[in-house]
N, C-alpha and C positions, 0 to 999 in steps of 0.2 A: 055460705058463700066461699069461704076459704077452701073447702073440700071440692067444690065445683072447679075452682081454678086449678087445684092440684091435679084433678082428673083430666081436665082439658090440656094442661101442660104435659102430662104423661102421655096422652094420646098423640100430641104433636111430636114429642121426642121419638115415639115408637115408629113414626112414619119416615124418619130421616134415614136415608140409606147411606152407608159409609162405603166409599169406593175401596176396592181391594186391589192388591198387586199380585201379579203372577210373574215368577222368574222362570225363564227358559234358558238352559245352557247350550252354548254352541260347542259341540264335542267332536273330537277325532274318532272316538269309538264309544259305543254303548252296546253291551252284549255282543251279538254277532255282527252288528251293523257298524260300518265306518262312515264318517262324515254325516253326522246326524244332529238334529235338535233333540234335547232331552224330552221334550213334549211336542209331538207332531200335530196334535189337535188340542187347542186350548179353548175352553168355553168360559166367557167372561160376561160381565154386565156392562152396559153403556156407562162410561165414566171411569172404568177400570184402566189401570196401566199395566202394560207388559214390559218387563225388563229382560233384555237378552244379555246374558253374561258371556263374555268371551273367555270361557274357562280354558279352552285350548286355542292356540294362536292360528291365524290364517283364515278366519271366518268373518262374515258380516251378515247383515239382514237387508233384504230389498223386497219391498212390496212388488208383486207382479202387476204392473200398471195396466197392461192390456187384458181386459176381462177378469182380472184377479182380485179386484176390490170393488166395494160399492161405488156407484156413480158419484162423481164429485170429489173423490178423495185424491189429494195431491200426492205426487211422488214421494216416496220415503226410502232412503238408502243410507245405511250406516257406513262408517269407515271400517276397514279391515283391522282386526285386533282390538277393537274398542267396544266396551259395553255400551248399550244404547237402550232407549226406552221410547214408548209411544203410548199416549193416552187416547183410547178409542171413544169417540163421541158420536159416531154414526153406526147404527146397527147394520149387521150383514156379515158376510164371510170375507175374510182377508187371506189371500194366498201369498206366501212369501218364500224366498229361497236365499241360500248363501250363494252369491254370484260365482266365486271360484269353484264351488262344488255342486252346482245345480245338476250337472250331468251325472253325478254320483248319487243323486237321490236326496240331497240335503234340502228338503222342503218342509213347509209346515203351514198350518191353517189356524187362524183365530176366528172364532165364531162369537159375534157380539150380540147379546140380547136374544139368543136363540132364534135369530132372524136368518132364515135360509132363502130369502127372496131373490138373491143373486146366484143361486145354485146353478141355474142353467148357464149363466155367464162363466162361472168357475169351470164348468165342464168343457168350455171352449178354449181354455188356456192351453197353449202349446208347450207342454212339458217335453223335455229332451232327455235322452239317455235313460238311466235307471229311474229318473223321476217319473217317467210315463207309468211304469208299473206301480210304483209307490203311490203316486197321485190317484190312480184308479182305485186302489185299496182304501186309501184315506177318504176319498169322495164317497165310496160305497158306505163307509162307516158314518159319515156325516148325513148321508141320505136316509140312513136308518133302515 
C-alpha cells in the first residue's frame, strides 16, 4: 500500500508545471540595430511572466491594443525608464512596442501557449516607420 501511495504521489508531482520567467532587455543598440528589444519574438507558456528590463534609458513597453492582443486583454503600458513585468494568463499573440521608438522599429511579440489564433488580427496592426518592415519579417517568422 505504501508503494502505491508513493507512486501516486510521484505521478501527481510530475504533472505540476512550474511557470518560467523570460527577461527582455530594452536597448539602444544590439548588433547593427538601434532601438531594439533583446528578444523580438518570445514564446512562453500560459502563466509565465515576462520581465522587460530598462537596460538603456528612454524606453518603455506598451501592448498595441488595437488588433495587437487577444480579445479581452486590458491596456498595458509601462513607465519610461522603468523595469516592468506582465504575467500572461491568456493564450495568443501579443504585439508591443516602445512608444518613443516605435517608428524606429522597436517592436516585439510574445506568443503564449503556441496559440496563433489571433494572427489575422495581428496582421491588421498599423505599424509605422521602420516598424512596418520589421513587423512584416517577424510576422512571417511567426507564421512559419
